[in-house]
N, C-alpha and C positions, 0 to 999 in steps of 0.2 A: 938610450933616450935621455939619460941623465946628462950626457955630454951636450945634448941639444937644449938643456934647461927644462926638461919635463921630468918632474919628480912625482912618481905615482907608484902604487903597489901593484904586485902581480895580479891581485884580484881585480883591481880596476882595469888593468890591461885586458884581462880575460873578459870582463863584462863589456868593454868597448868593442872587442873583436866579435863577441857574440851578438852585439847590436847591429852588425852589418847584415842586413837581410835584403833579398831581392825577390820579388814576386813576378810570376809569369801570368799573363792574361792574353786573351785573344779578342780581337774586334774584327768581325767578318772573317776573312781568310788570313789576316795578318796577325802575327804573334808579337807581343811586346814584353819587355821586362821593366818593372817599376821598382825603383830603389826606395826602400822604407827609410824613415828618419832614423839616424843613428846618433850615438853619443858623440859630443865634440872631440873627445879623446880619440875616437876611431879615425876621424879625419886626420888628426895629427900623426897617428901611427902610419896610416897609408902614405901620407906625405913624406915621412921619414924614410919609408921603404921605397919611395919613388914609384908608387902605384897610383895611377890616375883613376878617379872614380867615374863611373858611367853617369850620363845625364839622368835626370829624374825619371824620364821615360825614354827607353831606347828600343827601336825595332830589333827584332831577333837577328836579322842579317848584319846589323852594325855592331853587335856585341861580340867581342872576341875574348876568349878565356885563355 
């Protein structure tokens, strides 16, 4: 991360990763996943790892793990 110009502590990295949360809910017969708001550092970490974030609300069949 330092090579990419991101200077942060291991505790901040851990907090950022822990802020990545997804909730499952149903509407009728359809199940959805909703992404909770995460810390800005979490988005940078995912970007560095080339992991795309899901949309804010994603139908279950479109979510791949």
